[in-house]
TORKOL-4160 file (C-alpha; in steps of 0.2 Angstrom, whole numbers, padded with zeros to 4 digits, m for minus):
217
<pt num="1" X="m0014" Y="m0105" Z="m0359"/>
<pt num="2" X="0000" Y="m0100" Z="m0347"/>
<pt num="3" X="0019" Y="m0100" Z="m0348"/>
<pt num="4" X="0032" Y="m0096" Z="m0335"/>
<pt num="5" X="0044" Y="m0086" Z="m0345"/>
<pt num="6" X="0048" Y="m0077" Z="m0361"/>
<pt num="7" X="0061" Y="m0068" Z="m0370"/>
<pt num="8" X="0058" Y="m0051" Z="m0362"/>
<pt num="9" X="0055" Y="m0047" Z="m0344"/>
<pt num="10" X="0040" Y="m0035" Z="m0340"/>
<pt num="11" X="0052" Y="m0020" Z="m0338"/>
<pt num="12" X="0058" Y="m0021" Z="m0356"/>
<pt num="13" X="0041" Y="m0026" Z="m0364"/>
<pt num="14" X="0041" Y="m0011" Z="m0376"/>
<pt num="15" X="0060" Y="m0010" Z="m0378"/>
<pt num="16" X="0061" Y="m0019" Z="m0395"/>
<pt num="17" X="0051" Y="m0006" Z="m0404"/>
<pt num="18" X="0054" Y="0009" Z="m0393"/>
<pt num="19" X="0062" Y="0021" Z="m0405"/>
<pt num="20" X="0066" Y="0033" Z="m0390"/>
<pt num="21" X="0080" Y="0021" Z="m0386"/>
<pt num="22" X="0089" Y="0025" Z="m0402"/>
<pt num="23" X="0100" Y="0039" Z="m0397"/>
<pt num="24" X="0114" Y="0038" Z="m0410"/>
<pt num="25" X="0114" Y="0035" Z="m0429"/>
<pt num="26" X="0119" Y="0017" Z="m0434"/>
<pt num="27" X="0129" Y="0023" Z="m0449"/>
<pt num="28" X="0139" Y="0039" Z="m0444"/>
<pt num="29" X="0136" Y="0039" Z="m0425"/>
<pt num="30" X="0128" Y="0056" Z="m0424"/>
<pt num="31" X="0115" Y="0060" Z="m0412"/>
<pt num="32" X="0097" Y="0057" Z="m0417"/>
<pt num="33" X="0081" Y="0067" Z="m0416"/>
<pt num="34" X="0064" Y="0058" Z="m0414"/>
<pt num="35" X="0051" Y="0064" Z="m0427"/>
<pt num="36" X="0038" Y="0057" Z="m0439"/>
<pt num="37" X="0045" Y="0059" Z="m0456"/>
<pt num="38" X="0034" Y="0066" Z="m0470"/>
<pt num="39" X="0024" Y="0053" Z="m0478"/>
<pt num="40" X="0025" Y="0041" Z="m0464"/>
<pt num="41" X="0015" Y="0037" Z="m0448"/>
<pt num="42" X="0027" Y="0031" Z="m0435"/>
<pt num="43" X="0040" Y="0040" Z="m0425"/>
<pt num="44" X="0057" Y="0037" Z="m0431"/>
<pt num="45" X="0075" Y="0040" Z="m0425"/>
<pt num="46" X="0083" Y="0053" Z="m0438"/>
<pt num="47" X="0101" Y="0057" Z="m0438"/>
<pt num="48" X="0104" Y="0075" Z="m0435"/>
<pt num="49" X="0121" Y="0074" Z="m0445"/>
<pt num="50" X="0118" Y="0063" Z="m0460"/>
<pt num="51" X="0099" Y="0063" Z="m0460"/>
<pt num="52" X="0097" Y="0044" Z="m0462"/>
<pt num="53" X="0083" Y="0036" Z="m0453"/>
<pt num="54" X="0085" Y="0021" Z="m0442"/>
<pt num="55" X="0071" Y="0008" Z="m0445"/>
<pt num="56" X="0067" Y="m0006" Z="m0432"/>
<pt num="57" X="0062" Y="m0022" Z="m0439"/>
<pt num="58" X="0056" Y="m0038" Z="m0430"/>
<pt num="59" X="0067" Y="m0053" Z="m0428"/>
<pt num="60" X="0064" Y="m0070" Z="m0435"/>
<pt num="61" X="0065" Y="m0086" Z="m0424"/>
<pt num="62" X="0066" Y="m0103" Z="m0433"/>
<pt num="63" X="0065" Y="m0120" Z="m0426"/>
<pt num="64" X="0059" Y="m0138" Z="m0427"/>
<pt num="65" X="0046" Y="m0149" Z="m0419"/>
<pt num="66" X="0054" Y="m0166" Z="m0421"/>
<pt num="67" X="0043" Y="m0181" Z="m0421"/>
<pt num="68" X="0050" Y="m0198" Z="m0417"/>
<pt num="69" X="0041" Y="m0214" Z="m0412"/>
<pt num="70" X="0026" Y="m0204" Z="m0407"/>
<pt num="71" X="0036" Y="m0193" Z="m0396"/>
<pt num="72" X="0043" Y="m0175" Z="m0398"/>
<pt num="73" X="0061" Y="m0170" Z="m0395"/>
<pt num="74" X="0063" Y="m0156" Z="m0382"/>
<pt num="75" X="0079" Y="m0148" Z="m0375"/>
<pt num="76" X="0082" Y="m0141" Z="m0358"/>
<pt num="77" X="0090" Y="m0124" Z="m0359"/>
<pt num="78" X="0107" Y="m0122" Z="m0351"/>
<pt num="79" X="0107" Y="m0103" Z="m0354"/>
<pt num="80" X="0097" Y="m0088" Z="m0350"/>
<pt num="81" X="0083" Y="m0083" Z="m0353"/>
<pt num="82" X="0073" Y="m0097" Z="m0346"/>
<pt num="83" X="0088" Y="m0107" Z="m0339"/>
<pt num="84" X="0082" Y="m0125" Z="m0335"/>
<pt num="85" X="0066" Y="m0124" Z="m0344"/>
<pt num="86" X="0061" Y="m0135" Z="m0359"/>
<pt num="87" X="0060" Y="m0129" Z="m0377"/>
<pt num="88" X="0060" Y="m0135" Z="m0395"/>
<pt num="89" X="0077" Y="m0132" Z="m0403"/>
<pt num="90" X="0075" Y="m0115" Z="m0411"/>
<pt num="91" X="0085" Y="m0098" Z="m0412"/>
<pt num="92" X="0087" Y="m0083" Z="m0422"/>
<pt num="93" X="0088" Y="m0084" Z="m0441"/>
<pt num="94" X="0105" Y="m0079" Z="m0448"/>
<pt num="95" X="0109" Y="m0068" Z="m0463"/>
<pt num="96" X="0111" Y="m0078" Z="m0479"/>
<pt num="97" X="0101" Y="m0093" Z="m0474"/>
<pt num="98" X="0083" Y="m0098" Z="m0477"/>
<pt num="99" X="0071" Y="m0101" Z="m0463"/>
<pt num="100" X="0072" Y="m0120" Z="m0466"/>
<pt num="101" X="0091" Y="m0120" Z="m0466"/>
<pt num="102" X="0091" Y="m0110" Z="m0450"/>
<pt num="103" X="0079" Y="m0122" Z="m0441"/>
<pt num="104" X="0090" Y="m0137" Z="m0446"/>
<pt num="105" X="0106" Y="m0128" Z="m0440"/>
<pt num="106" X="0098" Y="m0123" Z="m0424"/>
<pt num="107" X="0093" Y="m0141" Z="m0421"/>
<pt num="108" X="0110" Y="m0147" Z="m0425"/>
<pt num="109" X="0118" Y="m0134" Z="m0413"/>
<pt num="110" X="0106" Y="m0137" Z="m0398"/>
<pt num="111" X="0102" Y="m0156" Z="m0400"/>
<pt num="112" X="0116" Y="m0163" Z="m0411"/>
<pt num="113" X="0103" Y="m0170" Z="m0422"/>
<pt num="114" X="0102" Y="m0171" Z="m0441"/>
<pt num="115" X="0084" Y="m0169" Z="m0446"/>
<pt num="116" X="0073" Y="m0169" Z="m0462"/>
<pt num="117" X="0060" Y="m0156" Z="m0463"/>
<pt num="118" X="0043" Y="m0162" Z="m0467"/>
<pt num="119" X="0033" Y="m0146" Z="m0469"/>
<pt num="120" X="0030" Y="m0129" Z="m0460"/>
<pt num="121" X="0019" Y="m0131" Z="m0444"/>
<pt num="122" X="0017" Y="m0114" Z="m0437"/>
<pt num="123" X="0020" Y="m0096" Z="m0439"/>
<pt num="124" X="0017" Y="m0086" Z="m0423"/>
<pt num="125" X="0019" Y="m0067" Z="m0423"/>
<pt num="126" X="0023" Y="m0058" Z="m0406"/>
<pt num="127" X="0021" Y="m0040" Z="m0410"/>
<pt num="128" X="0024" Y="m0034" Z="m0392"/>
<pt num="129" X="0042" Y="m0040" Z="m0392"/>
<pt num="130" X="0045" Y="m0039" Z="m0411"/>
<pt num="131" X="0047" Y="m0057" Z="m0415"/>
<pt num="132" X="0040" Y="m0069" Z="m0428"/>
<pt num="133" X="0042" Y="m0088" Z="m0425"/>
<pt num="134" X="0042" Y="m0101" Z="m0439"/>
<pt num="135" X="0042" Y="m0119" Z="m0433"/>
<pt num="136" X="0044" Y="m0133" Z="m0445"/>
<pt num="137" X="0038" Y="m0151" Z="m0443"/>
<pt num="138" X="0053" Y="m0163" Z="m0444"/>
<pt num="139" X="0059" Y="m0180" Z="m0441"/>
<pt num="140" X="0076" Y="m0187" Z="m0436"/>
<pt num="141" X="0087" Y="m0194" Z="m0450"/>
<pt num="142" X="0095" Y="m0206" Z="m0437"/>
<pt num="143" X="0089" Y="m0209" Z="m0420"/>
<pt num="144" X="0104" Y="m0200" Z="m0412"/>
<pt num="145" X="0104" Y="m0184" Z="m0402"/>
<pt num="146" X="0113" Y="m0176" Z="m0387"/>
<pt num="147" X="0114" Y="m0159" Z="m0378"/>
<pt num="148" X="0123" Y="m0146" Z="m0387"/>
<pt num="149" X="0132" Y="m0131" Z="m0379"/>
<pt num="150" X="0116" Y="m0122" Z="m0375"/>
<pt num="151" X="0107" Y="m0137" Z="m0368"/>
<pt num="152" X="0109" Y="m0148" Z="m0353"/>
<pt num="153" X="0097" Y="m0162" Z="m0358"/>
<pt num="154" X="0088" Y="m0168" Z="m0374"/>
<pt num="155" X="0073" Y="m0180" Z="m0371"/>
<pt num="156" X="0059" Y="m0187" Z="m0381"/>
<pt num="157" X="0042" Y="m0184" Z="m0373"/>
<pt num="158" X="0025" Y="m0193" Z="m0377"/>
<pt num="159" X="0010" Y="m0181" Z="m0379"/>
<pt num="160" X="0005" Y="m0184" Z="m0361"/>
<pt num="161" X="0022" Y="m0181" Z="m0355"/>
<pt num="162" X="0026" Y="m0164" Z="m0362"/>
<pt num="163" X="0030" Y="m0153" Z="m0347"/>
<pt num="164" X="0019" Y="m0138" Z="m0351"/>
<pt num="165" X="0022" Y="m0131" Z="m0334"/>
<pt num="166" X="0040" Y="m0130" Z="m0337"/>
<pt num="167" X="0041" Y="m0124" Z="m0355"/>
<pt num="168" X="0053" Y="m0109" Z="m0359"/>
<pt num="169" X="0043" Y="m0097" Z="m0369"/>
<pt num="170" X="0025" Y="m0093" Z="m0374"/>
<pt num="171" X="0028" Y="m0098" Z="m0392"/>
<pt num="172" X="0033" Y="m0115" Z="m0386"/>
<pt num="173" X="0017" Y="m0117" Z="m0376"/>
<pt num="174" X="0006" Y="m0112" Z="m0391"/>
<pt num="175" X="0016" Y="m0123" Z="m0403"/>
<pt num="176" X="0015" Y="m0138" Z="m0393"/>
<pt num="177" X="m0003" Y="m0135" Z="m0388"/>
<pt num="178" X="m0008" Y="m0134" Z="m0406"/>
<pt num="179" X="0002" Y="m0150" Z="m0410"/>
<pt num="180" X="m0007" Y="m0160" Z="m0396"/>
<pt num="181" X="m0024" Y="m0153" Z="m0402"/>
<pt num="182" X="m0020" Y="m0159" Z="m0420"/>
<pt num="183" X="m0014" Y="m0176" Z="m0415"/>
<pt num="184" X="m0029" Y="m0179" Z="m0404"/>
<pt num="185" X="m0041" Y="m0173" Z="m0417"/>
<pt num="186" X="m0035" Y="m0186" Z="m0430"/>
<pt num="187" X="m0016" Y="m0188" Z="m0430"/>
<pt num="188" X="m0011" Y="m0177" Z="m0444"/>
<pt num="189" X="m0003" Y="m0160" Z="m0440"/>
<pt num="190" X="m0010" Y="m0144" Z="m0449"/>
<pt num="191" X="m0002" Y="m0128" Z="m0453"/>
<pt num="192" X="m0006" Y="m0114" Z="m0440"/>
<pt num="193" X="m0004" Y="m0095" Z="m0441"/>
<pt num="194" X="m0008" Y="m0084" Z="m0426"/>
<pt num="195" X="m0003" Y="m0069" Z="m0416"/>
<pt num="196" X="0001" Y="m0071" Z="m0398"/>
<pt num="197" X="m0005" Y="m0056" Z="m0387"/>
<pt num="198" X="0003" Y="m0055" Z="m0370"/>
<pt num="199" X="m0001" Y="m0046" Z="m0354"/>
<pt num="200" X="0010" Y="m0047" Z="m0339"/>
<pt num="201" X="0004" Y="m0049" Z="m0321"/>
<pt num="202" X="0016" Y="m0051" Z="m0306"/>
<pt num="203" X="0010" Y="m0065" Z="m0294"/>
<pt num="204" X="0023" Y="m0066" Z="m0280"/>
<pt num="205" X="0038" Y="m0071" Z="m0290"/>
<pt num="206" X="0029" Y="m0078" Z="m0305"/>
<pt num="207" X="0024" Y="m0070" Z="m0321"/>
<pt num="208" X="0007" Y="m0076" Z="m0329"/>
<pt num="209" X="0006" Y="m0073" Z="m0348"/>
<pt num="210" X="m0011" Y="m0073" Z="m0356"/>
<pt num="211" X="m0010" Y="m0079" Z="m0374"/>
<pt num="212" X="m0023" Y="m0078" Z="m0388"/>
<pt num="213" X="m0020" Y="m0085" Z="m0405"/>
<pt num="214" X="m0032" Y="m0074" Z="m0414"/>
<pt num="215" X="m0031" Y="m0083" Z="m0431"/>
<pt num="216" X="m0026" Y="m0100" Z="m0436"/>
<pt num="217" X="m0027" Y="m0111" Z="m0451"/>
């Protein structure tokens, strides 16, 4: 499966987890040194003033795959990255909210839609950019939706109409491909877990992303 865009360009592929980029302490602002602390296995940024260690952790992205009249709701992005490409309503989880609450909030923000979550649909880990996606299956409480500030359009697509060549991120390609497979295999979505492994190749002005979901339920 191929996708035309992703959250991070090739030049910053390793930046989310590159401890060498951490130059100053997040607590006191002192300069850091980069060493493997005793009892650990990874290189860490250690403050030379207060001695505290800066740990880097993955970010969680949550969203909804919304079913309505045998179609799915997609939003066209009005912001970078992936301006003008289609996505499920999704975004970063905020402190103080559950994954489901965050997915509902993101859907309201991006599509002005109130949804009822049915069940988790997919968890996709992307280690190379330090992200984990949790996508919930959901349905509209009312058949009303419209573009939010980060979207230029919101449309319902049948399975055969999903614009796979114009999807925003690799996670969207994988999620929607799994959904189409489930629906064609019997019409009942299953829960999927997988890891997306990516390798970048420059082809003129395009970037091809090779994906493999190495395990799924």
